[in-house]
Structure formats: structure tokens, C-alpha cells
C-alpha positions as CSV (number, residue, x, y, z in Angstrom):
1,X,158.8,169.0,126.1
2,X,159.0,165.3,125.5
3,X,159.5,164.9,129.3
4,X,155.8,165.9,129.9
5,X,154.6,162.3,129.7
6,X,156.9,161.4,132.6
7,X,156.2,164.4,134.7
8,X,153.9,162.7,137.2
9,X,156.6,160.1,137.9
10,X,159.4,162.6,138.7
11,X,157.9,166.0,139.6
12,X,158.6,165.7,143.2
13,X,162.4,166.3,143.3
14,X,165.1,165.4,140.8
15,X,166.2,161.8,141.2
16,X,169.6,160.6,140.1
17,X,171.0,157.1,139.9
18,X,174.7,157.5,140.7
19,X,176.1,156.0,137.5
20,X,177.7,157.6,134.4
21,X,175.6,159.2,131.7
22,X,172.6,159.9,134.0
23,X,171.9,163.6,133.5
24,X,169.0,165.8,134.6
25,X,168.5,169.1,132.9
26,X,166.2,171.8,134.0
27,X,165.2,175.4,133.3
28,X,163.1,178.2,134.8
29,X,163.4,181.8,133.8
30,X,161.2,184.2,135.9
31,X,158.7,181.4,136.2
32,X,156.8,182.7,139.2
33,X,155.6,186.1,140.4
34,X,157.9,186.1,143.4
35,X,161.0,185.5,141.4
36,X,160.0,187.8,138.5
37,X,160.5,190.7,141.0
38,X,163.4,189.1,142.9
39,X,165.7,188.1,140.0
40,X,168.9,187.5,142.1
41,X,167.1,184.7,144.0
42,X,165.7,183.3,140.8
43,X,167.0,179.8,139.9
44,X,167.3,179.4,136.1
45,X,168.7,175.9,136.0
46,X,169.5,173.0,138.3
47,X,171.8,170.3,137.0
48,X,172.8,167.1,138.8
49,X,175.0,164.4,137.1
50,X,177.8,162.0,137.6
51,X,181.1,163.7,136.5
52,X,182.1,162.8,132.9
53,X,185.8,163.1,133.9
54,X,185.6,161.1,137.1
55,X,182.7,158.7,137.5
56,X,183.3,158.5,141.3
57,X,182.3,162.2,141.6
58,X,178.9,164.0,141.6
59,X,178.5,167.4,140.0
60,X,175.8,169.8,141.0
61,X,175.2,173.1,139.2
62,X,173.0,175.9,140.5
63,X,172.4,178.7,138.0
64,X,170.7,181.9,139.1
65,X,169.7,185.3,137.9
66,X,168.4,184.9,134.4
67,X,168.8,186.9,131.2
68,X,171.9,188.9,132.2
69,X,173.0,191.1,129.3
70,X,176.8,190.7,129.3
71,X,177.8,194.3,128.5
72,X,175.5,195.8,131.1
73,X,178.0,197.7,133.3
74,X,179.2,199.4,135.3
75,X,178.4,196.9,138.1
76,X,177.4,193.9,135.9
77,X,175.6,191.3,137.9
78,X,177.2,190.1,141.1
79,X,175.8,187.4,143.3
80,X,173.4,188.7,146.0
81,X,175.2,188.7,149.4
82,X,171.7,188.7,151.1
83,X,170.7,185.4,149.4
84,X,171.7,182.0,150.8
85,X,172.3,179.7,147.9
86,X,171.5,176.1,148.7
87,X,172.1,172.5,147.4
88,X,169.9,169.9,149.0
89,X,170.3,166.1,148.9
90,X,168.0,163.3,150.1
91,X,170.0,160.0,150.3
92,X,167.6,157.8,152.3
93,X,164.6,158.1,150.0
94,X,162.3,159.6,152.6
95,X,161.4,162.7,150.4
96,X,163.1,165.1,152.7
97,X,166.2,166.5,151.0
98,X,168.0,167.7,154.1
99,X,170.2,164.7,154.7
100,X,173.0,166.8,153.3
101,X,172.8,170.5,152.5
102,X,175.4,172.8,151.1
103,X,175.0,176.5,151.9
104,X,176.9,179.1,149.8
105,X,177.1,182.7,150.9
106,X,178.8,185.7,149.1
107,X,180.5,188.8,150.4
108,X,181.0,191.9,148.2
109,X,184.1,193.9,148.6
110,X,184.4,197.4,147.2
111,X,188.1,198.0,146.7
112,X,189.8,201.3,146.4
113,X,193.3,199.8,146.4
114,X,196.0,201.5,144.3
115,X,193.4,203.1,142.1
116,X,190.7,204.8,144.1
117,X,187.7,206.4,142.5
118,X,187.2,203.8,139.8
119,X,183.9,204.4,138.0
120,X,183.2,200.8,137.2
121,X,183.5,197.4,138.9
122,X,186.3,196.4,136.5
123,X,188.8,198.6,134.6
124,X,192.2,197.9,133.2
125,X,194.6,198.7,130.3
126,X,194.0,202.4,130.5
127,X,195.1,205.5,132.6
128,X,198.0,203.6,134.2
129,X,195.8,200.8,135.4
130,X,197.2,197.4,134.3
131,X,194.8,194.8,132.7
132,X,193.0,192.5,135.0
133,X,194.8,189.1,134.9
134,X,194.2,187.8,138.4
135,X,191.4,187.5,140.9
136,X,193.8,188.4,143.7
137,X,197.2,189.9,144.2
138,X,199.2,191.5,141.3
139,X,197.0,191.9,138.3
140,X,193.8,192.3,140.3
141,X,194.1,196.0,141.0
142,X,191.4,196.9,138.5
143,X,188.8,194.8,140.2
144,X,187.0,197.5,142.1
145,X,184.1,195.2,143.0
146,X,185.1,191.7,144.0
147,X,183.2,188.9,145.6
148,X,184.3,186.0,147.8
149,X,182.2,183.2,149.2
150,X,182.0,180.5,151.8
151,X,180.6,176.9,151.5
152,X,179.1,175.2,154.6
153,X,178.1,171.5,154.5
154,X,175.5,170.3,157.0
155,X,175.5,166.5,157.1
156,X,173.5,164.5,159.7
157,X,173.1,167.7,161.6
158,X,176.9,168.4,161.7
159,X,178.0,171.7,160.2
160,X,181.4,171.8,158.4
161,X,183.1,174.8,156.9
162,X,184.4,173.6,153.6
163,X,186.2,176.8,152.9
164,X,188.9,176.0,155.4
165,X,189.8,179.6,156.0
166,X,190.6,180.2,152.3
167,X,189.4,183.1,150.2
168,X,187.3,181.7,147.4
169,X,186.7,184.3,144.7
170,X,183.8,184.5,142.2
171,X,184.8,185.0,138.6
172,X,183.4,188.4,137.4
173,X,181.7,189.1,134.1
174,X,184.1,189.3,131.2
175,X,184.3,193.1,130.7
176,X,186.2,192.7,127.4
177,X,189.7,192.2,125.9
178,X,191.1,195.5,127.0
179,X,190.1,195.1,130.6
180,X,190.5,191.3,130.8
181,X,192.8,190.2,128.0
182,X,193.3,186.7,129.2
183,X,189.9,185.8,130.6
184,X,189.8,182.3,129.2
185,X,193.5,181.6,129.5
186,X,196.2,181.3,126.8
187,X,199.9,180.8,126.4
188,X,200.1,178.5,129.3
189,X,198.9,181.2,131.7
190,X,195.6,180.4,133.6
191,X,192.9,182.9,132.8
192,X,190.4,184.3,135.3
193,X,188.0,181.5,134.5
194,X,190.6,178.8,135.5
195,X,191.6,180.8,138.6
196,X,188.0,180.6,139.8
197,X,188.2,176.8,140.1
198,X,189.2,175.9,143.7
199,X,190.2,172.5,145.1
200,X,189.0,172.1,148.7
201,X,189.6,169.5,151.3
202,X,187.8,166.1,151.0
203,X,188.5,166.1,147.2
204,X,185.9,168.7,146.6
205,X,186.1,171.2,143.7
206,X,184.1,174.4,143.4
207,X,183.5,177.3,140.9
208,X,181.4,180.4,141.1
209,X,181.1,183.0,138.5
210,X,179.2,184.6,135.6
211,X,178.8,182.3,132.6
212,X,176.9,182.0,129.3
213,X,173.4,180.6,129.8
214,X,173.6,177.0,128.7
215,X,169.9,176.4,128.2
216,X,168.2,176.5,124.9
217,X,164.6,177.6,124.6
218,X,162.3,179.8,122.4
219,X,160.8,181.7,125.3
220,X,158.8,184.1,123.2
221,X,157.0,181.4,121.3
222,X,156.6,179.2,124.4
223,X,154.7,181.9,126.3
224,X,152.7,183.1,123.2
225,X,150.4,180.2,124.0
226,X,153.0,177.7,122.5
227,X,153.1,179.6,119.2
228,X,156.4,178.3,117.9
229,X,157.5,180.3,115.0
230,X,157.5,177.7,112.2
231,X,156.1,178.3,108.7
232,X,153.8,175.3,109.1
233,X,152.1,176.8,112.2
234,X,151.4,175.1,115.5
235,X,155.0,174.3,116.3
236,X,155.1,171.2,114.1
237,X,158.1,170.9,111.8
238,X,157.7,169.7,108.3
239,X,159.2,166.3,107.5
240,X,162.2,167.6,105.6
241,X,163.2,169.9,108.5
242,X,162.4,167.2,111.1
243,X,164.9,164.9,109.3
244,X,167.7,167.5,109.2
245,X,170.0,166.6,112.1
246,X,172.7,169.1,111.0
247,X,171.0,172.3,111.8
248,X,168.9,173.7,114.7
249,X,166.0,175.6,113.3
250,X,164.6,176.8,116.6
251,X,165.5,180.3,117.9
252,X,167.3,180.4,121.2
253,X,165.9,183.2,123.3
254,X,168.6,183.0,126.0
255,X,171.5,183.0,123.5
256,X,173.9,185.9,124.3
257,X,172.7,186.1,127.9
258,X,174.5,185.2,131.0
259,X,173.6,183.6,134.4
260,X,175.5,183.4,137.6
261,X,176.6,179.8,138.2
262,X,177.8,177.8,141.3
263,X,179.3,174.4,140.5
264,X,180.2,171.9,143.1
265,X,182.0,168.6,142.4
266,X,182.1,166.1,145.3
267,X,183.0,162.5,145.8
268,X,180.0,160.1,145.5
269,X,180.7,158.4,148.8
270,X,180.2,161.8,150.5
271,X,176.5,161.8,149.5
272,X,175.4,158.2,149.7
273,X,173.6,157.1,152.8
274,X,176.3,154.6,153.9
275,X,179.3,156.4,152.5
276,X,180.0,153.7,149.9
277,X,179.9,153.5,146.1
278,X,177.0,151.6,144.6
279,X,175.9,150.2,141.2
280,X,173.1,152.2,139.6
281,X,170.7,149.2,140.1
282,X,171.1,149.4,143.9
283,X,168.7,151.4,146.0
284,X,171.5,153.1,147.8
285,X,172.7,154.6,144.5
286,X,169.6,156.8,144.1
287,X,169.5,160.2,145.6
288,X,167.1,163.1,145.3
289,X,168.4,166.7,144.9
290,X,167.2,170.2,144.5
291,X,168.6,173.7,144.5
292,X,167.1,176.5,146.6
293,X,167.6,180.2,147.5
294,X,166.6,181.8,150.8
295,X,166.5,185.2,152.4
296,X,166.3,186.2,156.0
297,X,162.9,187.1,157.3
298,X,163.6,190.8,158.0
299,X,165.2,193.5,155.8
300,X,166.0,196.9,157.5
301,X,166.7,199.9,155.3
302,X,168.3,202.9,157.1
303,X,169.4,205.2,154.4
304,X,172.1,206.2,153.8
305,X,173.5,203.2,155.6
306,X,173.5,199.8,153.9
307,X,170.5,197.6,154.4
308,X,170.7,194.9,157.1
309,X,169.0,191.5,157.3
310,X,167.9,189.5,160.3
311,X,165.7,186.6,161.4
312,X,165.2,183.0,160.3
313,X,165.8,182.0,156.7
314,X,162.8,181.9,154.4
315,X,162.9,180.0,151.1
316,X,162.3,182.1,148.1
317,X,162.6,179.5,145.4
318,X,163.5,175.8,144.9
319,X,164.0,173.8,141.8
320,X,164.5,170.1,141.3
321,X,163.0,169.1,137.9
322,X,162.7,170.4,134.5
323,X,160.1,173.1,133.8
324,X,157.6,171.9,136.5
325,X,156.9,175.3,138.0
326,X,157.2,177.1,134.7
327,X,154.9,175.0,132.6
328,X,152.9,172.7,134.9
329,X,152.0,174.5,138.1
330,X,148.9,176.8,138.1
331,X,149.9,180.5,138.1
332,X,148.1,181.1,141.4
333,X,150.1,178.3,143.0
334,X,153.6,179.1,141.6
335,X,154.8,181.1,144.6
336,X,153.6,178.5,147.0
337,X,155.4,175.9,145.0
338,X,158.6,178.0,145.0
339,X,158.5,178.5,148.8
340,X,157.3,175.1,150.0
341,X,159.3,171.9,150.5
342,X,159.3,168.9,148.0
343,X,158.0,166.7,150.7
344,X,154.7,168.6,150.5
345,X,154.4,168.3,146.7
346,X,151.3,166.1,146.9
347,X,149.3,169.3,147.1
348,X,150.3,170.0,143.5
349,X,149.5,166.5,142.1
350,X,146.4,167.6,140.2
351,X,148.5,170.0,138.1
352,X,151.0,167.3,137.2
353,X,148.5,164.5,136.6
354,X,146.2,166.8,134.5
355,X,148.4,169.5,133.1
356,X,146.8,172.3,131.1
357,X,149.8,172.1,128.8
358,X,148.6,168.6,127.6
359,X,145.4,170.2,126.5
360,X,147.2,172.9,124.7
361,X,149.3,170.4,122.9
362,X,146.2,168.4,122.0
363,X,144.5,171.4,120.5
364,X,147.6,171.8,118.3
365,X,147.5,168.2,117.1
366,X,150.6,167.2,119.1
367,X,150.1,163.8,120.6
368,X,150.7,163.6,124.4
369,X,151.1,160.2,126.2
370,X,148.9,159.9,129.4
371,X,150.7,159.9,132.7
372,X,151.5,156.4,134.0
């Protein structure tokens, strides 16, 4: 919430100076009517930062599909094969984040394999079915539902398949220790999580799978008209609690829930406008990024056959900066914000420059700095 005072300066796309320790965090959970009823296309978080392990690399994280209860089988929560997941980059500061775009598409495979008739997407360690210890090959027999994906980069109008003919597998939900006894890896053997990290050409690394939601927010109180559940009322902590740095007193509404995550790590010189590394103080080191989801314009249902999609791609949601759509944009404009391009964000300037949330804070006695 402390970012509110700088919202006007950075609402129109996440900006990142390509130097260590510059991190942008964001969160949206069912923040617009269109995504409240289309949860698989709902972006919960968009993270962009310089890699902590290799400062010559950029990391982009697109988290989608909020509030996934981890034990909710039998199918859990696969990626949507009818959604195109997108990562957009503006590297010439013109406000159009299409200089480089990464498209990620998923394919769902329903496998009979050696154990046909499986009643759940993952089963192992029972009835002669071995535990699931691999995403492919021996040890993967119990994965009745498996997803693979492709990554396509469009740079300067040139399309490149980064998959290179390989099968990239998404890491499924952790069904538990009987089914997936070595999910996280132990005893020197890579677990399913590690197996889901793929090294591609051009020094690119990718991961896709179901993970614990990393965001922290008291959703219930935030949307009960900012009624944070503190004994003092109004969301203001007393001095003794405010001074306590060893304990977090706020409830975390997304604790225990999962999201589906796509992580892409790429060399910085792949995304800069001139293909070179730059100091953070240089103009060429600043890029704009956002994540998006799109669906094709037409969906055809012909029961009992699977649905088919056709037509041009239409954006369902995009996200570039923290909580802008969730807490700043007027409810009647949220869907328009989700479906429009950042280059057109001047139409939403009044919400950013005069946010209702600032008035809410003021009524609660919380000081809010004016927009610069």
C-alpha cells in the first residue's frame, strides 16, 4: 500500500532498470469481472527482476489462476490449453511492449499407458502402480494427465521457436507423499520440481508448474472497505506491534493456496534495444514489461466432441504493476483496463491521479502523499 503515492508515476507498465536488486512485485486475485469468471486466464502476479544468481540475466515470472486449493483433485488445476500466456517487453521506451514477446502454449495429454482407467490425474504407490518419480519415462506411469508446452519468441517481427523440438513438461500439483514421494528431491535424486527446470538454447532457462502462492495479503479485510482486523481498528497498528520486526501480525489470505507459475530466465543482452549490457543509469538499461493472457475469438462446442477455438487472439487480461487494476481502476472500467494495451493507459489517468483509495485512507486517518 505504500506504493500508492508513486502510482501515477509508474501505473502505465512495469519499468525495470537492468541492475541487481531492482525488483517489481505485483498482485491481482480475481480483480476484474472478466477474470472472476475466467480464472485460468487470471493473472495473479507479474514479477520482473535481475537474477540474484546471475546479474547478467533477467527473470520474468507470470503467475495465473488464483486461490487453488492444493488437495482439490482428481484433476487439480492444469494450465489452460486454450489460453495463450504472454510476456511482453518494451526496450525502446515508446510505450509499446511488443519489441519482444514470449508466447507460451500448453497441450494436455490424457495418458492410458500401462495403467488405463486411472480415476485421477496422478496416482502411484498402490495397486501395482509405482510412485511418480519422473515427468517422463520410467517413473511417470502414474501421471494420467500430463502437460507439455512450447515457447515462441517474437523479436523485431521474427518468430523463433525456443523449444527446439524438445518436450517441456509442466510440473503437476503435489498429490502427496504416497503418490509423489520425492517431489522436492532428496538423496541426490532430482525431484519432480527440479526436473521441471529446462535449459534451452541461447542460455535460456524455463519452468512451468503449480507452486505455492508467494504473495501476502489480507484479502478479506482489504475488500471489507479496508477493514484490517486489528484491535485498534482502522488498520493502524499500535506502536508496540509496529516496532516488532520479528513477527508478522497480519493474516495471509492466500497462505495454503497455489497458483500456476511460468518462470523464464533470459540473458539481459537478449532484451536490450542494442543487444548490449548497460549500467542502470543508462537509458538503454530501462525496459518496460507486462504479462498477458489471450484467447482466440471464437469457441465452438460440439458435444460430445472437445471444444475447438479459432480466429484472432483477443487479450483477456494484462498486468504490469502492483495492484493498479485491483485497487485503483474504477469497477466499471476494470475489464477495459484488462483487455486494452498499456500504450492507451492515459484513459485511466483520472483513477490514478485521484484514487478513491486515497480518500478511504484519509477517512481512516492514514496519511497519503499526493501524487507527484
